[in-house]
C-alpha positions in Angstrom: 17.8 24.6 -10.9 16.4 28.6 -10.9 13.7 29.5 -12.9 13.3 33.4 -14.6 10.0 34.7 -15.5 8.2 37.6 -15.4 6.3 36.9 -11.8 2.8 37.8 -12.4 2.0 36.2 -9.1 5.2 37.1 -6.8 6.9 34.3 -4.9 5.8 34.4 -1.3 9.4 34.0 0.5 9.0 32.2 4.0 9.6 34.9 6.3 6.5 37.0 4.8 3.8 33.6 4.6 1.1 33.8 7.0 0.5 31.0 9.4 -1.8 29.4 6.8 0.4 29.7 4.1 3.2 28.4 5.9 1.4 25.3 6.8 0.1 24.3 3.2 4.0 25.1 2.1 5.3 22.5 4.7 2.4 19.9 3.7 3.6 20.0 0.3 7.1 19.5 1.0 6.9 17.4 3.3 4.9 14.9 0.5 5.3 13.1 -1.7 6.1 16.1 -4.4 8.8 17.4 -1.8 8.7 20.9 -4.0 6.7 24.1 -4.6 7.3 23.9 -8.2 4.6 23.8 -10.8 1.2 25.9 -9.8 1.7 25.9 -5.6 3.5 29.2 -5.9 1.1 30.8 -6.8 -1.8 29.0 -5.4 -0.3 30.2 -2.2 -2.0 32.8 -2.3 -5.0 31.4 -1.6 -3.7 29.3 1.3 -7.0 27.0 2.1 -7.7 26.6 -1.6 -4.1 25.3 -1.9 -4.2 23.3 0.5 -7.4 21.6 -0.8 -6.2 21.8 -4.4 -2.7 19.8 -3.4 -4.3 16.9 -2.1 -6.1 16.1 -4.6 -3.6 16.2 -6.8 -1.5 14.3 -4.4 -4.3 11.6 -4.6 -4.5 11.6 -8.3 -0.8 11.3 -9.1 -0.1 9.5 -6.1 -2.7 7.4 -5.2 -5.2 6.7 -8.3 -7.1 3.3 -9.6 -5.3 4.3 -12.9 -2.1 2.5 -13.5 0.7 4.9 -13.2 1.7 4.4 -17.2 -1.8 5.7 -18.2 -1.9 8.2 -15.3 1.1 10.1 -16.8 -0.6 9.8 -20.3 -3.4 11.2 -19.6 -1.2 14.2 -17.6 0.8 14.6 -21.0 -2.5 14.7 -23.5 -3.5 18.0 -20.6 -0.4 19.7 -20.7 -0.1 19.5 -24.4 -4.0 20.0 -25.2 -3.4 23.5 -22.9 0.3 24.2 -24.6 1.0 24.2 -20.9 4.9 24.2 -21.7 5.9 23.7 -17.9 3.4 20.6 -17.2 4.7 18.2 -19.8 8.4 19.4 -19.2 7.7 18.4 -15.6 5.6 15.0 -16.4 7.5 13.7 -19.7 10.0 12.5 -18.0 8.1 10.4 -15.1 5.7 9.0 -18.7 8.9 7.6 -19.7 9.5 6.4 -16.1 6.6 5.2 -15.8 6.6 3.1 -18.9 5.0 5.4 -22.3 7.1 5.1 -24.7 9.2 7.5 -26.0 7.8 7.6 -29.5 4.2 8.0 -28.2 4.6 11.3 -26.6 6.8 12.7 -29.6 3.9 12.4 -31.8 1.8 13.6 -29.2 4.0 16.6 -29.0 3.9 16.7 -32.5 -0.7 17.0 -32.9 -0.8 13.3 -33.7 -2.6 10.6 -33.0 -0.2 8.7 -31.5 0.5 5.2 -33.4 1.3 1.8 -31.7 -0.7 2.5 -28.6 -1.1 -0.1 -26.7 -5.2 -1.1 -26.3 -4.9 0.5 -22.5 -3.2 3.6 -23.7 -5.5 4.0 -27.2 -8.8 4.3 -24.3 -7.1 6.9 -22.5 -6.0 8.8 -25.3 -9.7 8.3 -26.9 -11.4 9.1 -23.3 -9.1 12.3 -22.6 -8.6 14.1 -26.3 -12.5 13.7 -26.2 -13.3 15.3 -23.4 -10.5 18.0 -23.5 -11.9 18.8 -27.5 -15.4 18.0 -27.2 -16.2 18.8 -23.6 -17.3 15.4 -23.6 -16.9 11.8 -24.0 -18.5 9.3 -26.4 -20.4 6.0 -25.2 -18.0 3.8 -26.7 -14.8 5.9 -25.1 -16.5 5.6 -21.7 -18.0 1.9 -21.8 -13.8 0.9 -22.9 -12.9 2.6 -20.0 -15.3 1.6 -17.5 -15.2 -1.9 -18.6 -11.3 -2.1 -18.4 -10.8 0.2 -15.3 -14.6 0.6 -13.5 -16.8 3.3 -12.5 -14.1 4.5 -10.4 -11.2 4.8 -12.8 -13.7 6.4 -15.5 -14.1 9.6 -12.5 -10.2 9.2 -11.4 -10.0 9.9 -15.5 -12.5 12.5 -15.7 -10.5 14.1 -12.5 -7.4 13.9 -13.6 -7.9 15.7 -16.6 -10.2 18.1 -14.4 -7.3 18.8 -12.3 -4.6 19.1 -14.9 -6.3 21.2 -16.8 -6.4 23.9 -13.5 -2.5 23.4 -13.6 -1.8 24.1 -17.0 -4.2 27.0 -16.5 -2.4 28.4 -13.4 0.9 27.4 -15.2 -0.1 29.3 -18.0 -1.9 32.7 -16.4 1.7 32.9 -14.3 3.6 32.8 -17.1 5.7 29.2 -15.8 8.1 28.5 -18.1 9.7 24.8 -19.1 13.4 25.6 -18.1 15.2 24.6 -20.6 16.4 20.8 -20.7 17.4 17.8 -23.4 13.9 16.9 -23.7 11.4 17.7 -26.4 9.5 20.7 -24.7 6.5 22.5 -25.4 7.1 25.9 -26.7 5.1 28.4 -24.4 1.2 29.4 -25.2 0.6 32.6 -27.3 -0.2 35.1 -25.7 -3.6 37.3 -26.1 -3.3 40.3 -27.7 
């Protein structure tokens, strides 16, 4: 798949990489992602930062104590909040494959509170949307997540929202669009004047 877009952060070709950039790129490619898609080409412009961030992301995406479907649901909530079309594209199918009903994602994409959420999905939705919109969560939203997933799960959910906000910001600033597909799509973010 080839993606063409205006490149604010030019791709660094393998033969142009510094040893530090090559080491990080190789670590990402050898890991569970197997790709430099998404924010990684941008982050490689700062290889030490890229290495640290990709490790945090690998933990949160593949090793979190939260169930995979709820993890992916939280990522999709973040993508919609930040209107990050590539992030939505990348995680929509992962969410469906993890068991998130497409109807919930359709409501999310349309800006509606999803109907028919499970109790777990409801608490994740409430926690994440409060955190993104109000920059804080209510005692009730925090207690629901902590009761169900413990302090570890609550801490990881905060980190997941923060990490994927950073991913969304990177993708939006780098103007990385979603490739054409048959998946439901977010429109590209509006450009400031």
